[in-house]
C-alpha positions as CSV (number, residue, x, y, z in Angstrom):
1,M,103.1,215.2,49.9
2,E,102.1,212.6,47.2
3,T,104.2,209.4,47.3
4,E,105.4,207.9,44.1
5,R,105.4,204.2,43.9
6,I,107.4,202.5,41.1
7,G,106.9,198.8,40.3
8,P,110.0,196.8,40.4
9,P,111.9,196.0,37.1
10,L,110.7,192.9,35.2
11,L,114.2,192.3,33.9
12,A,117.4,193.5,36.1
13,G,120.2,192.4,37.9
14,E,120.1,190.9,41.6
15,R,120.9,194.2,43.1
16,E,118.7,196.4,41.2
17,T,115.9,194.0,41.8
18,L,116.5,194.0,45.7
19,R,116.8,197.8,45.9
20,A,113.7,198.3,43.7
21,F,111.5,195.8,45.6
22,L,112.4,197.4,49.0
23,D,111.6,200.9,47.7
24,F,108.4,199.6,46.4
25,H,107.5,198.3,49.8
26,R,108.9,201.5,51.6
27,A,106.4,203.6,49.1
28,T,103.6,201.1,49.9
29,L,103.8,202.1,53.4
30,A,103.9,205.8,52.8
31,L,100.8,205.5,50.5
32,K,98.9,203.7,53.5
33,C,99.4,206.8,55.5
34,E,98.5,209.4,53.0
35,G,95.9,211.8,53.4
36,L,95.4,210.8,57.3
37,T,95.5,213.2,60.2
38,D,97.7,212.5,63.2
39,E,94.9,211.3,65.0
40,E,94.0,208.9,62.5
41,L,97.5,207.7,62.2
42,R,97.7,207.1,65.9
43,R,94.4,205.0,65.9
44,Q,95.4,201.7,67.5
45,S,94.0,198.5,65.9
46,S,92.3,196.8,68.7
47,P,93.0,196.6,72.5
48,P,95.4,195.6,74.1
49,S,97.5,196.1,71.0
50,T,99.0,199.7,70.5
51,L,99.6,199.1,66.9
52,S,98.6,202.0,64.6
53,L,100.0,203.2,61.2
54,L,102.2,205.7,63.0
55,G,103.5,202.9,65.2
56,L,104.4,201.0,62.1
57,V,106.3,204.0,60.8
58,R,108.2,204.5,63.9
59,H,109.0,200.7,64.2
60,L,110.3,200.5,60.6
61,A,112.5,203.5,61.5
62,E,114.0,201.4,64.1
63,V,114.4,198.3,62.0
64,E,116.0,200.4,59.1
65,R,118.3,202.0,61.6
66,T,119.1,198.6,63.1
67,W,119.8,196.6,60.0
68,F,121.7,199.1,57.9
69,R,123.4,201.5,60.5
70,R,124.0,199.3,63.4
71,V,124.5,195.9,61.7
72,I,126.0,196.6,58.2
73,N,127.8,199.9,59.0
74,A,128.5,199.1,62.5
75,E,127.4,202.5,63.9
76,D,127.1,202.7,67.6
77,V,123.9,204.6,67.3
78,P,121.1,204.0,70.0
79,L,117.7,203.2,68.9
80,I,115.2,206.1,68.5
81,W,112.1,205.0,70.7
82,S,113.0,201.5,71.9
83,A,115.0,202.1,75.0
84,T,115.0,198.6,76.0
85,G,116.1,197.2,72.4
86,D,112.3,195.8,72.1
87,F,111.2,197.2,68.9
88,Q,107.6,196.7,69.9
89,E,107.9,199.7,72.1
90,A,108.0,202.0,68.9
91,Y,104.4,200.8,68.1
92,D,103.0,202.9,70.9
93,A,102.7,206.3,68.9
94,S,100.0,207.7,71.3
95,A,102.3,210.9,71.9
96,S,103.9,210.9,68.5
97,S,103.1,213.2,65.6
98,R,103.5,212.4,61.6
99,S,106.1,214.9,61.3
100,E,108.2,213.4,64.2
101,A,107.6,209.7,62.8
102,F,108.0,210.3,59.2
103,E,111.1,212.6,59.6
104,A,112.8,209.7,61.6
105,W,111.8,207.1,59.0
106,Q,112.8,209.0,56.1
107,R,116.2,209.9,57.5
108,E,116.7,206.2,58.2
109,V,115.7,205.1,54.8
110,E,118.1,207.6,53.3
111,H,120.9,206.3,55.6
112,A,120.1,202.7,54.4
113,R,120.1,203.7,50.6
114,R,123.5,205.4,51.3
115,I,125.0,202.5,52.9
116,E,123.5,199.9,50.3
117,R,124.6,202.3,47.4
118,E,128.3,202.7,49.0
119,A,128.7,198.8,49.6
120,E,131.0,197.0,47.1
121,S,128.7,194.4,46.9
122,L,125.7,192.4,48.2
123,D,128.2,190.1,50.0
124,V,129.4,192.8,52.3
125,T,128.9,191.6,55.9
126,G,127.9,193.1,59.3
127,H,127.7,191.5,62.7
128,Q,124.1,190.9,64.1
129,A,124.8,191.0,67.8
130,R,121.4,189.4,68.7
131,W,122.1,186.3,66.8
132,G,125.8,186.4,67.4
133,E,126.3,185.9,63.5
134,D,127.6,187.6,60.6
135,V,125.0,188.5,57.8
136,S,125.3,189.8,54.4
137,L,124.0,192.9,52.8
138,R,121.8,190.6,50.6
139,L,120.2,188.9,53.6
140,V,119.5,192.4,55.3
141,M,117.9,193.6,52.0
142,L,115.8,190.5,51.9
143,H,114.8,190.7,55.6
144,M,113.7,194.2,55.1
145,M,111.5,193.3,52.2
146,H,110.0,190.5,54.5
147,E,109.6,193.1,57.2
148,Y,107.7,195.8,55.2
149,A,105.5,193.1,53.1
150,R,104.4,191.8,56.6
151,H,103.7,195.1,58.2
152,N,102.2,196.6,54.8
153,G,99.6,193.8,55.4
154,H,98.9,195.1,58.9
155,A,98.8,198.7,57.4
156,D,96.3,197.3,55.0
157,F,93.8,196.3,58.0
158,L,94.6,199.6,59.7
159,R,94.0,202.0,56.7
160,E,90.6,200.0,56.0
161,A,89.5,200.4,59.7
162,I,90.1,204.1,59.6
163,D,88.3,205.1,56.3
164,G,87.6,202.1,54.3
165,T,90.3,202.5,51.8
166,V,91.8,199.2,50.3
167,G,94.0,198.4,47.8
168,V,96.7,201.0,47.9
């Protein structure tokens, strides 16, 4: 599967720019994982960490699900792999496969895109129970970009350690 990554527009409105940057970061994660076997995707960074590329995909599926479906859309859906609510649990992908992780992640990305697209504005709010505060869709999109950017940095190192690929 060839991942297409489109650079964000240089001149656009706020919503289009946020949407494009978030999709750029999502595509970057997919590119970091392209062409690797399940075993390579499960390869852990360094003990005692369980962090792997597949773990990052699982973690970001949880994050997408939480912020868009649970917070903004107020859906009462359980987390996928984080039984205790600790998103770090998703990092352990030792028994996971590419298909399982990517299907869940892509499903959550599609839900997130739909929720964002259907929202009247970036000022739509949802309740973040962990913080006990309401948050805007704007904050969620910015937070998601931060989350992906941070984890794509981890993905850079993980991919380089697997096969020497850098700069994707």
